[in-house]
N, C-alpha and C positions, 0 to 999 in steps of 0.2 A: 450624515450618514446614511447609506444604502440599509445597513443592517442596524436596528434598536436594540437589538438583544445582546446581553454580553456572556461570556463563557469564564467561569472560573479555572483558576490554573489546574485544579484537579480535574476538571472536565476535558480541558485542552489535554492533558497527558493521557486520558483514558481514550480520547479518541486517535491520539497519535499512535498507541498500543492496537487499537482495532484496525487502522487502517494499515499497520504494517502485518497485522496477521491476516485479516481479510481473506483473500483467495488462497494466499500463501500457506495457509494452515492444511489445505488438499495437494496443490501441486509443485509447492517448494522442494520436497525431497526429490521428487522425479527431475526435476529441472537441474538441480545442483548435482545431482547424482551422474545425470547424463554427460554434463561437460567436465565434470571433475574426476570421475571415476571413483576408487577406492578412498581417495581422501576427501570425499565430500562433506563427510561429517567434521574433519579439520578445519576446513576451508569455512564451513558454516560459523564454527567457534571463534577462528580468526576474524571472521566480518563483524562479530560482535562490536568490540572496541573503535573498528572503522567504521560502524555503522553510527557510534556515538559522534565520532569526528565528523562525518556528515550532516547529521543535526546540527552540529555546532555551525557547520559553513551554511545551512540554511538562516538560522536565526542570526548570524553575523549579515547577513545578505539584508534579510528584514529590518534589523538595526540601523541601516543606512537612512532608512526614511519609516521610522517607527510608526507613523499615523498612517502610511499607506500600505494598501495590500500588493500582491504581486504587480497587479497591471500599473498601479501607481509608482513602483519601485523602478520599473522597466523605463517609463515615461520621465521620471524624474534622471535616471543614469544616462539612457540614450537620447534624449530627446524626444518630442512629440512622435515622428513619425516613425522613425526606427523602432521606439518603443512600441508603438503600435504594431508593428508587424511583428515582432517579436511576442508580442501579447496574443496575435490570433494563432501563432505557431502553439502557444501554451494552451490556449484554450480548445485549440483542435486535441491536444493531447488528454485534455481534462475530460472532453465528452467520450472519445474513443475507449479511454481508460474505462469509465462508467458503463459503458455499453458492454466491454470485455469482461467485467465482473458479473454482470446480469448474464451472459451469454455462459459464462463457466458455470453459474448457477442453474440455467436451463439445462445445459448438457448432463451437467451430474444427476438432477433430478430425474429426466427422463431416462437416462441410462442404468439408474441404481435403485430407484423407489417407485416412481410413476412410469412404467415400462411402456404403457400404452397409451399416454397423454401426449398430445401435440405439443410440442415446444413452446410454440406460440402462446398457448393458454398459460402455461408457467411464467413464461417471460411477463405476459401483462399482469397475472397476479403478484409477481415480484416488483415491477416498477410502479404499481398503484401507492404501496406505502411509501416509495421514495418520495413522490410527488406530495404526500400527505404531509410529510417529514418536513419537504422544503417549504410548504405552505405554512408551516406551525412555526418555523422561523430556526435559527441557531441555538437559542437558549433551549428550546425543548429537545433539540437533536442531542445536546451535551446532557441536559437531564436525563433523558433514556439511556444514554451509553451508561450512566453511573450505576442504573438499576440492573442492566443486562451484563455487562462485564463479569460479574463475578460468576455466570453460567459458563461463561467460556475457559477462566481459569481454573474452576472446579475441574469441568470435563477434560481439561489438559493434565491436571493432577491424576485423575482416574486413569486416563489412559496411560501415563509414563508408569504409576505404581504398578499396576495388575497386569502390564504387560512383561514386568521383571521376570516371571517365571519363564517367559519365553525366549529372553535374552542369551546370544550366543557370542561371547567376547571374542571368539576367533575370526568374527566377521570384521573386526576393525584392525585389519592390518595397512596401515599406509604406508606412503612413499613406495608402493608397487608398480612401475612401469608409469611412472607420472613424467610427463612431456611437459615441455614450457608453455604449451598452448594451454594444459589442461590446467597447470598451475596458476596462468594469468586469468584465465576464465573463470575458475573456482574463487579466488580471491575477489574478482570483482563482483560476481554475481553474490557471494557471502555477504556483501554489505550494501550493493547498489539496488540489488533487486527487491529487498524487504525495505530498506529503509529509504530509498531513494523514492518509490512510490508514495512516501509520505508528504510528497512536496505540496499538496493542496491545503497543508496545514499552514502555510505561507498565506492564504488568501483569507484565513480567519484569524490569524494572529491578531491585527489590530482591534480586534473587537473581544480580546481578551484582556482579563486582568494584568494591569502592569503590576508584577511583584519582582523584587530583588533577584530571585533565584529563581526565575522563569528559564534561563538558558540552562541552569544545572539540571532543572526537572525535566524538560524536555529532553534531553541528552540521557538522562537515566531512562525516561521511558522507552526510548529509542533502542538503547541498550536491551532492557526487560525484553520487548517485542521482537527483538531479533535474536535475544537468547532463549525464548520459546522456539522460534522456529529452527536453531541449532539443536535444541533438545529434541525436537521432532526428527529432525534428519538424522540423529545420532541414534535414537530408538527405533528409526525404520531400517537403518543399518544393521542393526543388532540382532534384529527379529528376522526382517525380511531378506537379508543380504544386499550385496550391490545389483544383481540382475534383477531382481524382483521390485526393487528401489526404482531402478531406471526406468521398468517397462509398465510399471503400476500408476495409471494418471492420477488417480484420487487414493494417495497412499495413505492417509489417516483414517479414511474409510475402511480400507481394508485391514487397516492394524486394528481397530475398533472390533472387527470382526473374529479377531482371532483371542480376544479377552474371553477367558472360560475360568472361574474359579469353581471347583467342586461341583460342575454341573449345574451351578444355581446362578452365579453372578455372569449372564453372558447375554449374546444378542442386543448389546446397547449401543451397536452402529448408528441408530436413527437419531437417539440422544447426542452422540458425537457430531453428528450432520447437523443438528439444529444450533450447536456451538459454531459450527463454522459458517452456517447461514446467517446468521446473527454477526458477526464480525464483517463476513462480505456485503451484507447489508450497509452496515454504516459505512464502510467504505466507498463502495458506489453511491451511496447520500453525498458523501462529503465530496466526492470527485464532481458530482453535478452539481451540487452547491457551489462549488469553485467556478464551473462554470457558468452558471445562471448570473453569478454575482459579478465575474469578468465581464461578461456582455452588458449588463447594467453599467457598470463601471467604464467600458470602452466607450460606450455611446452616450453616457452621461444622462441616463434614465433617472427619475428621482425615486424610484420603486422598481423591485425585480420581480413582483409576485406574478404581475400579466406573464412572464417569461415562462414561468413554471409549467404550465401545461405543454405548450408547442417543445419545449426541451424535455419533457418528459417522454413525448411522442416519438423524437427523434432518436432518443436512447433505445427506445421499443424496437424503431425501425433497425437502426444499425445493429443492435444485438441479435437480429434474425439473419442479418445479411452478411454479418462481420466474417463468419466461417462457418463452413457445412458442418462441421462435427469437432470434437475434441482432439482425436488424433491429430488432424491436419493442423488445429490451433497450436499443439505441442509442438509438431515438428517444421512446420511453414512460418506459423506466426509469430511464435515465442523468441526466435533468434533475431528476427528485425525489432522485436520489442526489448529485448533487452538490448540493445545499441540505442533504442529510443529514450530508455529511461537512463542511460549513461550520459546521452548528450542533454537532455533537460534537466537532471538533478547533480551533475558534476562540472561538465565540460562549459556549460553556459553560465551556471551560477560562479564558476571560478573566474571566468572572463568579465562578467560584469563587476565583481569585486574588484579586479584589477583596473578595470576601466573607471571606478569609482575612487580608487584611491589615487590615480593619475590626474584626474580632474580635481581633488581635492587639494594633492601638492600645487598643482599649477595655479589654482586658486590661492592658496598660503604666499606663494611665490610671487604672485602679482600684486596682491595686498603688500607685501612688505616693500615691493618695487615701488608702488605709488605712495606710501607713506616716506 
């Protein structure tokens, strides 16, 4: 196998949570509020069980050929050449997603913290640890996630608890002027946008420990990660209201600035930003790992280590040219990105499972006929 390291089921679940959180901790409230209006918090909560169902779909797709990663599954189901074409499409999605995560980090740091630092310098500093993580392998990535995930959960807890004095319950008025378009967009974004982007987990699933309750544990992880995002959307709506939630790109950063307990416990937004940077780092790392591993699998290389440096440089270049600024990314790129997420995480997996089911039935019928 290309990857010699192994992941425990706990490490796999933690990585799933981190991928779902990722950049969503910053931009998810703004995106879902823009498309869903006043009901954003409700659609985010509805998305929690739907997201668990989507993770079940992912695991069922992986279970069609348990010893194969996503590239191998495509080739087994569709055949060599059709599977290769589809694999190239997914690999493009992986590397562009890794570049997008890096770019969001760069835009955030240069607009909120390092105001006079060139974005290229920030991006360069961000992609170097990604390459180092890939060089050390999957097992190191998994163990690092176990160490750092308590930071994220702790700061999320602090954010929610210490913002309770700022809550205004009249902000949560559902079903006001809800159109069908807002309803469908809200439901889809509520589970596709956070959980659908956990798709690269399928690239590392063959290297995780085989346990009886793996499907259940991954579904719970998806539900927990999506629940964190739903809580973030709800607290954002309760504190800032609809208009500010829609028009504040980095919502959780602004929320953390509002924490002020007795003029003593305040100005913790940089600590909150660190938790977001950690989750985004792991998300970008897993996406690039999926790309590197997929390329090695596609071209049947015996190792993937020699691909790491050029792929990191590609991500660095793409993150520089992907979008001129964050407002452009939110208004122009994200609408198409949502459709891309919908295609790669729901439409194509469902079609692949249907094709696999048909092929299995035909094989069974043919076997009975021959016997």
